C-alpha positions as CSV (number, residue, x, y, z in Angstrom):
1,M,-168.5,20.5,-57.6
2,R,-172.1,20.4,-56.7
3,H,-173.1,17.8,-54.2
4,P,-176.4,15.9,-54.9
5,E,-179.2,16.7,-52.6
6,P,-180.0,14.0,-50.1
7,I,-182.9,11.7,-51.0
8,R,-185.8,12.4,-48.7
9,D,-189.1,10.5,-48.4
10,P,-191.8,12.9,-49.5
11,A,-194.3,11.1,-47.2
12,T,-192.2,11.5,-44.0
13,A,-194.2,14.5,-42.8
14,V,-197.5,12.7,-43.4
15,R,-196.4,9.5,-41.6
16,L,-195.1,11.5,-38.7
17,F,-198.4,13.3,-38.5
18,F,-200.4,10.1,-38.4
19,I,-198.1,8.6,-35.8
20,L,-198.6,11.6,-33.5
21,V,-202.3,11.5,-34.0
22,S,-202.4,7.7,-33.2
23,V,-200.4,8.3,-30.0
24,F,-202.7,11.1,-29.1
25,L,-205.8,8.9,-29.6
26,L,-204.3,5.8,-27.9
27,W,-203.1,7.5,-24.8
28,P,-206.5,8.0,-23.2
29,L,-207.4,4.4,-24.1
30,G,-204.3,3.2,-22.3
31,V,-205.2,5.3,-19.3
32,A,-208.8,3.9,-19.3
33,T,-207.5,0.3,-19.3
34,E,-204.9,1.1,-16.6
35,F,-202.2,-0.3,-19.0
36,R,-199.0,-0.2,-17.0
37,P,-196.4,-2.5,-18.6
38,W,-193.7,-1.3,-16.3
39,A,-195.4,-3.2,-13.5
40,L,-194.0,-6.4,-15.0
41,F,-190.5,-5.2,-14.1
42,E,-191.2,-4.4,-10.4
43,S,-189.4,-6.6,-7.9
44,E,-192.5,-8.2,-6.6
45,S,-193.7,-9.2,-10.1
46,I,-190.3,-10.6,-11.0
47,Q,-190.1,-12.7,-7.9
48,A,-193.6,-14.1,-8.4
49,T,-192.8,-14.9,-12.0
50,V,-189.6,-16.6,-11.1
51,R,-191.3,-18.7,-8.3
52,F,-194.1,-19.7,-10.7
53,L,-191.7,-20.6,-13.6
54,G,-189.5,-22.5,-11.2
55,T,-192.3,-25.1,-10.6
56,F,-192.3,-25.9,-14.3
57,W,-189.2,-28.1,-14.1
58,P,-188.9,-31.0,-14.3
59,I,-192.0,-31.4,-16.4
60,A,-194.6,-34.1,-15.5
61,D,-193.9,-37.3,-17.3
62,D,-195.9,-39.8,-15.4
63,P,-197.3,-42.4,-17.8
64,A,-200.8,-42.2,-16.3
65,F,-200.8,-38.4,-16.6
66,L,-199.5,-38.6,-20.2
67,R,-202.3,-41.0,-21.1
68,L,-204.8,-38.5,-19.6
69,I,-203.3,-35.6,-21.6
70,A,-203.4,-37.6,-24.8
71,R,-207.1,-38.4,-24.3
72,E,-207.9,-34.8,-23.5
73,T,-205.9,-33.5,-26.4
74,W,-207.8,-35.8,-28.8
75,R,-211.1,-34.5,-27.2
76,T,-209.9,-31.0,-27.8
77,V,-209.4,-31.6,-31.5
78,A,-212.7,-33.4,-31.7
79,M,-214.5,-30.5,-30.0
80,A,-213.1,-28.0,-32.5
81,T,-213.8,-30.2,-35.5
82,V,-217.4,-31.1,-34.5
83,G,-218.0,-27.4,-33.6
84,I,-216.8,-26.2,-37.0
85,S,-218.9,-28.9,-38.7
86,L,-222.0,-27.7,-37.0
87,A,-221.1,-24.1,-37.7
88,L,-220.9,-24.9,-41.4
89,V,-224.4,-26.4,-41.3
90,L,-225.7,-23.0,-40.1
91,A,-223.3,-20.7,-42.0
92,I,-223.8,-22.1,-45.5
93,P,-227.5,-21.6,-45.9
94,L,-227.4,-18.3,-44.0
95,S,-224.6,-17.0,-46.2
96,L,-226.5,-17.9,-49.4
97,I,-229.5,-16.0,-48.1
98,A,-227.4,-13.0,-47.1
99,A,-225.5,-12.7,-50.3
100,R,-227.2,-10.2,-52.6
101,V,-225.5,-11.8,-55.7
102,L,-228.0,-14.7,-55.6
103,S,-231.1,-12.4,-55.4
104,L,-233.5,-12.7,-58.3
105,S,-235.2,-9.5,-57.5
106,G,-231.9,-7.7,-57.3
107,L,-231.1,-8.3,-61.0
108,T,-233.0,-5.1,-61.9
109,G,-231.0,-3.0,-59.5
110,T,-233.6,-2.5,-56.8
111,M,-234.4,-5.4,-54.5
112,D,-238.1,-6.1,-53.6
113,R,-239.1,-5.2,-50.0
114,V,-239.7,-8.8,-48.8
115,P,-236.4,-10.2,-50.0
116,F,-234.6,-7.1,-48.7
117,W,-235.9,-7.6,-45.2
118,I,-235.3,-11.3,-45.2
119,R,-231.7,-10.7,-46.2
120,Q,-231.3,-7.9,-43.6
121,S,-232.8,-10.2,-40.9
122,V,-230.3,-13.0,-41.7
123,R,-227.5,-10.4,-41.6
124,W,-228.6,-9.4,-38.1
125,V,-228.7,-13.0,-37.0
126,L,-225.1,-13.4,-38.2
127,I,-224.2,-10.2,-36.3
128,V,-225.8,-11.6,-33.1
129,L,-224.0,-15.0,-33.4
130,R,-220.5,-13.6,-33.9
131,S,-220.9,-10.7,-31.5
132,I,-221.2,-13.0,-28.5
133,P,-217.8,-14.6,-27.8
134,E,-217.6,-18.4,-27.6
135,L,-216.5,-18.1,-24.0
136,V,-219.9,-16.5,-23.1
137,W,-221.8,-19.1,-25.1
138,A,-219.8,-21.8,-23.2
139,L,-220.7,-20.3,-19.8
140,V,-224.4,-20.4,-20.9
141,F,-224.3,-24.0,-22.2
142,V,-222.3,-25.3,-19.2
143,R,-225.4,-24.3,-17.1
144,V,-227.8,-25.8,-19.6
145,V,-226.1,-29.1,-20.5
146,G,-223.6,-29.4,-17.7
147,L,-219.8,-29.7,-17.7
148,G,-218.1,-31.3,-20.6
149,P,-217.3,-31.0,-24.3
150,T,-220.9,-30.6,-25.4
151,A,-221.0,-27.0,-24.1
152,G,-217.7,-26.3,-26.0
153,V,-219.0,-27.8,-29.2
154,L,-222.2,-25.7,-29.1
155,A,-220.3,-22.5,-28.2
156,I,-217.9,-22.9,-31.1
157,A,-220.7,-23.8,-33.5
158,L,-222.7,-20.6,-32.8
159,T,-219.9,-18.1,-32.7
160,Y,-218.1,-19.5,-35.7
161,A,-221.4,-19.8,-37.7
162,G,-221.7,-16.0,-37.4
163,M,-218.1,-15.5,-38.5
164,L,-218.2,-18.0,-41.4
165,G,-221.6,-16.9,-42.6
166,K,-220.5,-13.2,-42.8
167,V,-217.2,-13.9,-44.6
168,Y,-218.8,-16.5,-46.9
169,A,-221.4,-13.9,-48.0
170,E,-218.7,-11.3,-48.6
171,I,-216.5,-13.7,-50.6
172,L,-219.5,-14.5,-52.8
173,E,-220.4,-10.9,-53.3
174,S,-216.8,-9.9,-54.2
175,A,-216.5,-12.6,-56.9
176,D,-217.2,-11.9,-60.6
177,Q,-221.0,-11.8,-60.9
178,H,-221.3,-11.7,-64.6
179,S,-221.8,-15.4,-65.2
180,S,-224.1,-15.9,-62.2
181,R,-226.3,-13.1,-63.2
182,T,-226.4,-14.4,-66.8
183,L,-227.6,-17.8,-65.5
184,L,-230.2,-16.2,-63.3
185,R,-231.5,-14.0,-66.2
186,N,-231.8,-17.1,-68.3
187,G,-234.0,-19.0,-65.9
188,S,-231.5,-20.8,-63.7
189,S,-232.3,-21.3,-60.0
190,R,-230.2,-19.8,-57.3
191,M,-228.6,-23.1,-56.5
192,Q,-227.7,-23.7,-60.1
193,A,-226.1,-20.3,-60.3
194,F,-224.3,-21.0,-57.1
195,F,-223.0,-24.4,-58.0
196,H,-222.1,-23.7,-61.6
197,S,-220.8,-20.2,-61.3
198,L,-219.9,-18.8,-57.8
199,L,-218.7,-22.0,-56.2
200,P,-216.0,-22.9,-58.8
201,T,-214.8,-19.3,-58.6
202,C,-214.7,-19.0,-54.9
203,A,-214.0,-22.6,-53.8
204,A,-210.3,-22.1,-53.0
205,E,-210.9,-18.9,-50.9
206,L,-213.9,-20.4,-49.1
207,T,-211.9,-23.6,-48.2
208,S,-208.9,-21.6,-47.1
209,Y,-210.9,-19.5,-44.7
210,T,-212.7,-22.5,-43.4
211,V,-209.4,-24.3,-42.6
212,Y,-208.1,-21.2,-40.9
213,R,-211.2,-21.0,-38.7
214,W,-210.8,-24.7,-37.8
215,E,-207.2,-23.9,-36.6
216,C,-208.6,-21.0,-34.6
217,A,-211.3,-23.3,-33.1
218,I,-208.6,-25.6,-31.8
219,R,-207.1,-22.7,-29.8
220,S,-210.6,-21.6,-28.7
221,S,-211.5,-25.1,-27.5
222,V,-208.5,-25.0,-25.1
223,V,-209.7,-21.7,-23.7
224,L,-213.2,-23.0,-23.3
225,G,-212.0,-25.7,-21.1
226,F,-211.2,-23.1,-18.4
227,V,-215.0,-22.6,-17.9
228,G,-215.8,-26.3,-17.7
229,A,-216.2,-27.2,-21.4
230,G,-213.8,-30.1,-21.2
231,G,-210.7,-30.9,-23.1
232,L,-207.1,-29.9,-22.5
233,G,-208.1,-26.5,-21.1
234,Q,-210.1,-28.0,-18.2
235,E,-207.2,-30.2,-17.2
236,M,-204.8,-27.2,-17.4
237,D,-207.2,-25.2,-15.2
238,N,-207.3,-28.0,-12.6
239,S,-203.5,-28.2,-12.5
240,M,-203.1,-24.4,-12.2
241,K,-205.6,-24.3,-9.3
242,M,-203.5,-27.0,-7.5
243,F,-200.3,-25.0,-8.3
244,A,-198.9,-28.1,-10.2
245,G,-196.5,-26.2,-12.4
246,A,-194.9,-29.4,-13.8
247,E,-198.2,-30.6,-15.1
248,V,-199.0,-27.1,-16.5
249,A,-195.6,-27.1,-18.3
250,T,-196.3,-30.5,-19.9
251,M,-199.7,-29.4,-21.1
252,L,-198.3,-26.1,-22.5
253,L,-195.8,-28.1,-24.5
254,V,-198.6,-30.4,-25.8
255,F,-200.7,-27.4,-26.7
256,I,-197.8,-25.7,-28.6
257,G,-197.3,-28.9,-30.5
258,L,-201.0,-29.2,-31.2
259,V,-201.2,-25.7,-32.6
260,A,-198.1,-26.4,-34.7
261,L,-199.6,-29.6,-36.1
262,A,-202.9,-27.8,-36.9
263,D,-200.9,-25.0,-38.6
264,R,-199.0,-27.5,-40.7
265,A,-202.2,-29.4,-41.6
266,S,-204.0,-26.2,-42.6
267,A,-200.9,-25.1,-44.7
268,T,-201.0,-28.5,-46.5
269,I,-204.7,-28.3,-47.2
270,R,-204.3,-24.7,-48.6
271,R,-201.4,-25.9,-50.8
272,V,-203.5,-28.8,-52.2
273,I,-206.5,-26.7,-53.0
274,G,-204.4,-23.8,-54.3
């Protein structure tokens, strides 16, 4: 009786090849970054970790401290929301200019020189805005406007304007362009083509990405607090400098709950618009 041949994945050799190539390429990168994960399991590292985590319990539950954390948590959410709102004010017009689908001169296939360079200039502005991390912007604005949430709001606004503008333009360009081009060829303005053709088609995707970025901004606003931009992060930085592990533990729990609520809110909004 002839036994059936074992079933083999025909792509096994190809996958193994790419795995080996990836390891070969990543190894010098790990050496350059001095990546040594085994250092975490050395006796000194374990003892320091145990001592630090031991200060987390019992967590801080003083009423005055909890009121302070509640106020700073609300300030963190406000910082992220206002920052995203300002980012939208910048990102929406820049994305409309950067999107080729709304170009009148591009209807013939070759864009005129002036519109082309205007569009390229806007794209470079978006690259500059998103290439500078919000933490760097925060350090700059802390020295300009002083300590506090204003620096965080401006940092989030600039970085996220670059991110939102780029993705918005890509979403518009990836949409079905037949109806928008038809409107433009028949004398409609760019705004008419946008509102009556592109926006109804891309509204769900645009909104979903905006809500996702708002959720990311909440996490960023906590990090920005470590450089003096206010909010929950600044209070956490102060407690860590004083080695107040109980306060740090309380704020970590609040931050986890805040991110969970933001994730739930964003999921609800996506479900409604979907």
